[in-house]
C-alpha positions as CSV (number, residue, x, y, z in Angstrom):
1,M,-41.0,-33.2,4.7
2,L,-40.7,-31.2,1.5
3,K,-41.8,-28.0,3.2
4,F,-39.1,-28.5,5.8
5,S,-36.4,-28.9,3.2
6,L,-37.5,-25.8,1.3
7,F,-37.6,-23.8,4.5
8,T,-34.1,-25.1,5.4
9,L,-32.8,-24.2,2.0
10,A,-34.3,-20.7,2.2
11,M,-32.7,-20.1,5.6
12,M,-29.3,-21.4,4.4
13,L,-29.4,-19.0,1.5
14,A,-30.4,-16.1,3.7
15,V,-27.6,-16.8,6.1
16,A,-25.1,-17.3,3.3
17,G,-26.0,-13.9,1.8
18,T,-25.3,-11.9,4.9
19,P,-21.5,-12.2,5.0
20,V,-21.3,-11.4,1.3
21,Q,-23.1,-8.2,1.9
22,A,-20.8,-7.3,4.8
23,Q,-17.7,-8.1,2.6
24,T,-19.1,-6.0,-0.2
25,A,-19.6,-3.0,2.1
26,T,-16.0,-3.3,3.4
27,A,-14.6,-3.7,-0.1
28,T,-16.3,-0.5,-1.3
29,Q,-14.9,1.5,1.6
30,V,-11.2,0.6,0.9
31,P,-10.9,2.5,-2.4
32,T,-12.6,5.5,-0.8
33,A,-10.1,5.6,2.0
34,L,-7.2,5.2,-0.4
35,S,-8.4,7.9,-2.8
36,T,-8.7,10.5,0.0
37,S,-5.3,9.7,1.5
38,T,-1.8,9.8,0.1
39,D,-0.7,6.9,2.4
40,M,0.2,3.9,0.2
41,V,-0.5,1.2,2.7
42,G,-2.5,-1.6,1.1
43,V,-1.5,-0.7,-2.5
44,P,0.1,-3.6,-4.3
45,G,3.8,-3.1,-4.9
46,C,4.1,-0.3,-2.3
47,H,5.7,-0.6,1.1
48,F,4.1,0.3,4.4
49,G,4.1,4.1,5.0
50,E,5.1,5.2,1.5
51,K,3.6,8.5,0.5
52,I,2.7,9.8,-2.9
53,D,3.8,13.3,-3.5
54,G,1.9,16.0,-5.4
55,T,3.8,15.9,-8.8
56,T,1.6,15.4,-11.8
57,A,2.0,13.7,-15.2
58,D,1.8,17.1,-16.9
59,Q,4.8,18.3,-14.8
60,A,6.8,15.1,-15.6
61,R,5.9,15.5,-19.3
62,K,7.2,19.1,-19.2
63,H,10.5,18.0,-17.6
64,A,11.0,15.3,-20.3
65,L,10.2,17.8,-23.1
66,D,12.6,20.3,-21.6
67,A,15.3,17.6,-21.5
68,G,15.0,17.1,-25.3
69,Y,12.5,14.2,-25.4
70,T,9.5,14.3,-27.7
71,S,6.2,12.4,-28.0
72,V,6.2,11.7,-24.2
73,S,3.4,9.2,-23.4
74,G,2.2,6.5,-21.0
75,L,3.4,8.3,-17.9
76,K,2.6,6.3,-14.7
77,K,3.7,7.1,-11.2
78,S,5.4,4.4,-9.1
79,C,5.4,4.1,-5.3
80,D,8.7,5.9,-5.1
81,N,7.1,9.0,-6.8
82,N,9.1,8.6,-10.0
83,W,7.1,8.8,-13.3
84,H,7.8,6.1,-15.9
85,G,6.8,6.4,-19.6
86,Q,7.9,6.3,-23.2
87,A,9.2,9.0,-25.4
88,L,11.3,9.6,-28.5
89,L,14.9,10.8,-28.3
90,N,16.3,11.9,-31.6
91,G,13.6,9.8,-33.3
92,T,14.4,6.7,-31.3
93,P,11.8,5.2,-28.9
94,V,13.1,5.0,-25.3
95,N,11.7,4.4,-21.8
96,V,12.1,7.4,-19.5
97,M,11.9,8.0,-15.8
98,V,11.2,11.5,-14.3
99,T,12.1,12.0,-10.6
100,P,10.0,14.3,-8.4
101,E,12.8,16.9,-8.6
102,G,12.5,16.9,-12.5
103,R,15.6,14.9,-13.4
104,V,15.0,12.8,-16.5
105,V,16.7,9.4,-16.9
106,Q,16.6,7.1,-19.8
107,E,15.7,3.6,-18.6
108,G,17.1,0.3,-19.9
109,S,20.2,1.7,-21.5
């Protein structure tokens, strides 16, 4: 009777492990697909079909510096392709947004 119980337990563990392996394989494929594509489907906070453009943080930083901001930091791109970060304007800390076209807007004012 004890042998039957151990065998049953071993089979249950073997069966229980199979779906976990399948889920793990699927989960590792998702970031790969997202990293090679600019389609934002499945990214939290983004809407179906949104695309990320080719602007870079360095380009956004240059636009902010050209607009008179200093110490530009923390730039992160949102789903609408705008860059958001922090900077100093005349020595005062502010939040900034840089559009893909290079327009710099002070946020929260």
